C-alpha positions in Angstrom: 69.8 95.2 119.3 73.3 95.0 119.3 75.9 97.3 120.7 77.6 98.7 117.7 80.1 100.5 119.7 81.7 97.1 120.0 83.0 94.7 117.4 80.3 92.2 116.1 80.7 88.4 115.7 79.1 86.3 113.1 78.3 82.7 112.5 78.3 82.5 108.6 76.6 79.3 106.6 78.6 79.3 103.3 76.3 77.0 101.3 74.0 74.0 101.9 76.5 71.1 100.6 77.5 68.0 102.6 78.3 64.6 101.8 77.4 63.2 105.0 74.1 61.9 106.6 74.0 62.7 110.0 70.7 61.4 111.7 70.3 64.3 114.2 71.2 67.0 111.6 68.9 69.8 110.4 69.4 68.6 106.8 67.7 65.3 107.6 64.6 63.7 108.9 63.7 60.0 109.7 60.2 59.7 107.8 58.5 56.1 107.7 61.4 54.6 109.6 63.9 55.8 106.9 66.6 58.5 107.0 66.6 61.0 104.3 66.8 64.8 103.1 64.6 66.9 104.7 64.4 69.6 102.0 64.4 69.1 98.5 66.8 71.8 97.7 69.9 70.7 99.7 73.2 70.9 97.7 72.4 73.6 95.6 73.8 76.8 96.9 77.1 77.9 97.5 79.0 81.3 98.0 81.5 82.5 95.7 84.0 84.7 96.7 82.8 87.9 95.0 79.2 87.6 96.6 81.3 86.7 100.0 83.3 90.0 99.9 80.1 92.2 98.9 78.1 90.9 101.6 81.3 91.5 104.2 81.7 94.8 102.9 77.6 95.6 103.5 78.0 94.9 107.3 80.2 98.3 107.6 81.0 97.5 111.1 84.0 96.0 112.6 84.0 92.3 113.3 85.8 90.5 115.8 85.6 86.9 114.0 83.4 84.7 111.8 82.9 81.0 112.5 81.8 79.1 109.1 79.0 76.6 110.7 77.3 73.9 109.6 73.6 73.9 110.6 73.0 72.4 107.0 76.4 72.4 105.3 80.0 71.5 105.4 81.8 74.8 105.2 85.1 73.3 103.3 83.0 72.1 100.3 82.5 75.6 99.3 84.2 76.0 96.1 85.7 79.3 97.0 86.6 78.6 100.9 90.4 78.9 100.6 90.2 82.2 98.4 87.4 83.6 101.0 89.9 82.9 104.1 92.7 84.4 102.3 90.5 87.4 101.7 89.9 87.6 105.3 93.5 87.1 106.0 94.9 89.6 103.8 92.1 92.4 103.7 90.4 92.6 107.0 91.3 92.3 111.0 88.7 89.7 111.2 89.7 86.4 112.9 88.1 83.2 111.1 87.1 79.8 112.7 85.6 76.7 111.2 83.2 73.8 112.2 84.2 70.9 109.8 83.7 67.0 110.0 87.0 67.1 108.1 85.9 64.3 105.6 86.5 66.2 102.6 89.4 67.5 100.2 93.0 65.9 100.3 95.5 66.3 102.9 97.3 68.9 100.4 94.5 71.1 100.7 94.3 70.9 104.4 98.1 71.9 104.8 97.7 75.0 102.6 94.6 76.0 104.9 96.8 75.3 107.7 99.1 78.1 106.4 96.4 80.4 105.9 95.1 79.9 109.3 98.7 80.6 110.7 99.4 83.9 112.2 96.3 84.5 114.3 95.4 82.7 117.5 91.8 83.3 117.4 91.9 81.2 113.6 90.8 78.1 114.7 89.2 74.9 112.9 86.8 72.5 115.2 87.0 69.2 113.7 83.7 67.0 114.7 85.0 63.6 115.4 82.5 61.6 117.4 84.0 58.5 117.8 87.5 56.8 117.5 87.7 54.3 114.2 84.9 54.3 111.6 83.0 51.6 113.2 82.3 54.5 116.2 82.5 57.5 114.2 79.8 56.5 111.4 77.1 55.8 114.1 76.6 59.4 113.6 78.7 61.0 110.8 77.0 58.6 108.4 79.9 58.8 105.7 82.8 60.0 107.2 86.0 58.5 106.8 88.0 58.6 110.5 91.7 57.7 108.7 90.8 60.2 106.1 90.1 62.9 109.0 93.2 62.1 110.7 95.2 62.7 107.7 93.5 66.1 106.8 93.9 67.1 110.5 97.3 66.3 110.7 98.1 68.0 107.7 96.1 71.2 108.9 98.2 71.0 112.1 101.6 70.4 110.2 100.7 73.7 108.2 100.5 75.5 111.0 96.9 75.8 111.9 95.2 75.7 115.3 92.9 72.5 115.7 90.2 71.6 118.2 88.8 67.9 118.6 85.2 68.3 119.4 83.4 65.1 120.3 79.8 64.8 120.9 78.8 62.1 123.4 76.7 59.3 122.7 76.4 55.6 124.3 78.4 54.4 121.4 81.4 56.7 121.8 81.3 57.5 126.1 84.1 54.5 126.5 86.5 56.6 124.3 86.7 59.9 125.7 90.0 59.1 127.1 91.5 57.6 124.1 90.2 60.4 121.9 91.7 62.7 124.3 95.0 60.9 124.0 94.9 60.8 120.3 94.3 64.1 119.9 97.4 65.3 122.2 99.6 62.9 120.3 98.2 64.5 116.8 99.0 68.1 118.0 95.3 69.2 118.8 95.6 72.5 120.4 92.5 71.3 122.6 90.1 68.0 123.0 86.5 68.9 124.0 83.5 66.5 124.8 80.2 67.8 124.4 76.8 66.6 126.1 74.1 67.6 123.4 70.5 68.5 124.6 69.4 66.9 121.1 66.8 64.1 121.6 65.2 63.8 118.0 65.6 60.5 116.3 67.7 59.3 119.4 66.9 55.5 120.5 65.0 55.1 117.3 65.6 52.3 115.0 66.0 53.6 111.2 67.1 52.4 107.9 69.5 53.9 105.7 70.9 52.4 102.6 69.3 49.1 103.5 71.0 49.0 106.7 69.1 49.1 110.0 70.6 51.7 112.6 70.2 53.2 116.0 71.8 56.4 117.9 71.2 55.7 121.8 72.0 58.4 124.1 74.9 58.4 126.5 73.9 57.2 129.9 77.1 58.2 132.0 75.5 61.7 132.8 72.3 61.1 134.1 72.5 64.6 135.6 72.5 66.3 132.3 69.8 64.0 130.9 67.4 64.9 133.7 68.3 68.5 132.9 67.2 67.9 129.5 63.8 66.1 130.1 62.9 69.2 132.5 63.7 71.9 129.7 61.9 70.0 126.8 58.9 69.6 129.5 58.5 73.5 130.0 56.6 75.5 127.9 56.7 78.8 130.2 58.8 82.0 129.5 61.7 81.2 131.7 64.0 84.1 131.9 65.0 84.4 128.3 68.6 85.8 128.1 69.6 85.6 124.2 73.2 84.3 124.3 73.7 86.3 120.5 72.4 89.3 121.9 75.1 88.9 124.7 77.9 88.1 122.9 77.0 90.6 120.1 76.6 87.9 117.8 74.2 87.2 114.7 74.2 84.5 112.5 74.0 84.5 108.0 72.4 81.7 106.7 73.5 80.4 103.3 71.2 82.8 101.3 73.1 85.8 103.1 70.1 86.7 105.0 70.7 87.9 108.6 69.4 86.3 111.8 69.3 86.7 115.6 70.7 83.1 115.7 71.3 80.0 114.2 68.4 78.2 115.8 65.2 79.8 114.3 66.0 80.4 110.3 64.1 79.2 107.8 61.4 77.2 109.6 58.1 77.4 108.2 56.4 76.2 111.3 57.3 79.4 112.9 55.6 81.1 110.2 52.6 79.5 110.5 52.2 80.1 114.4 53.6 84.0 114.1 52.9 86.3 111.4 55.7 88.8 112.4 57.8 85.6 111.9 56.5 84.9 108.3 56.8 88.4 107.3 60.6 88.4 107.9 61.1 85.0 106.9 59.4 85.5 103.7 61.5 88.6 102.3 64.4 87.5 100.6 65.7 90.9 100.7 66.6 90.8 104.3 70.3 89.7 102.8 73.6 91.3 102.9 73.4 90.9 99.2 70.8 93.5 98.7 70.9 95.5 102.1 73.8 96.8 104.6 73.3 95.4 108.1 72.5 98.7 109.6 69.3 98.5 106.8 68.4 95.2 107.9 68.4 96.0 111.5 65.7 98.8 110.8 63.3 95.9 110.1 60.5 95.6 112.9 61.3 91.8 113.4 64.3 92.9 115.7 61.9 94.8 117.9 59.5 91.9 117.9 61.3 89.0 118.9 62.8 90.8 121.6 59.4 92.0 123.0 58.3 88.1 122.5 60.6 87.0 125.1 58.6 88.5 127.7 55.3 87.0 126.0 54.7 83.1 126.3 52.5 83.3 123.4 54.2 85.2 120.9 57.7 83.8 122.0 59.4 81.4 119.6 59.6 77.8 121.0 63.6 77.6 120.0 64.2 80.8 122.0 62.6 79.2 125.0 64.7 76.0 124.4 68.1 77.2 124.1 67.8 80.4 126.0 65.7 79.9 129.3 67.7 80.4 132.4 65.6 79.0 134.9 65.8 75.4 133.7 69.7 75.4 133.8 69.9 75.0 130.3 71.2 77.8 128.3 73.3 76.2 125.2 72.5 73.6 123.0 75.1 71.5 124.7 77.3 71.3 127.6 80.9 71.3 127.2 84.1 69.8 129.2 84.3 72.8 131.3 82.3 76.1 131.5 85.5 78.0 130.3 85.9 76.1 127.1 82.0 76.8 126.5 82.7 80.8 127.2 85.8 80.8 125.3 84.3 79.4 122.0 80.8 79.7 121.6 
């Protein structure tokens, strides 16, 4: 599936820990009108330096960069996050990037992290800050502290780290784009990115969390994007699927250190009920870099089957259609400020 004559890149989930309650996060669900955890075992799994080192060494191929992401987690909450970054810097040629909400740890921690990130221009932290001020920010990042994030980001930058401000556009913050851009520039962020999302679940839906009624409203400043998203959501056909992970020689490692084609399809029970080939792979906990090398995992029939499924509407996973169908014009989960940024950092 991958071109092993070229370096690999990885999106890596270090844990299933988070201190926020974002309504569209894969961790959470709105049920009976209330925002709650989707899974009972959240906030229970972390990756130690010893385990990470062993898993990394089981890849046994050059890795250009690792992006620590948060499908179900906040990477910086990992107990050994600093040592893991120090290991990558000192003992490998792999660059490292992080997606974070930034509302954890102390400014001293972040300054130290900036020093570790310094030295390689590809080492980057993406701060997900979806509003200016607590009132705006907490419409989506429930539990985040805007002032704390600003202090942490400033400390990281002062430590020598390269930071990007990434802002998902909703109705509550669409009037703050230029304000956020100016603030990012004044603080020394390397770049500011505004993002249109194609997520529609729990959008424009009143819900309750800790006794407070809330609603997350979709942006209305880009009708063209909204029309494209609606078109994609109503299509169930095979639409010239081009896997962006395969094209970029990338794969995803979940918080159990299991290898997947991408971050969209892991650990989904509904896919197992629909497709036996998916269930067989999903139920096998040894498809992990703790137990096997990358090459051994790639020998699993799952990787041939999923590629074959892209040409068969009955066996193709719905998320493959949703995120990687070309004909709809939507090939990503989001639309960035510019195509150049999108290609450079995803």
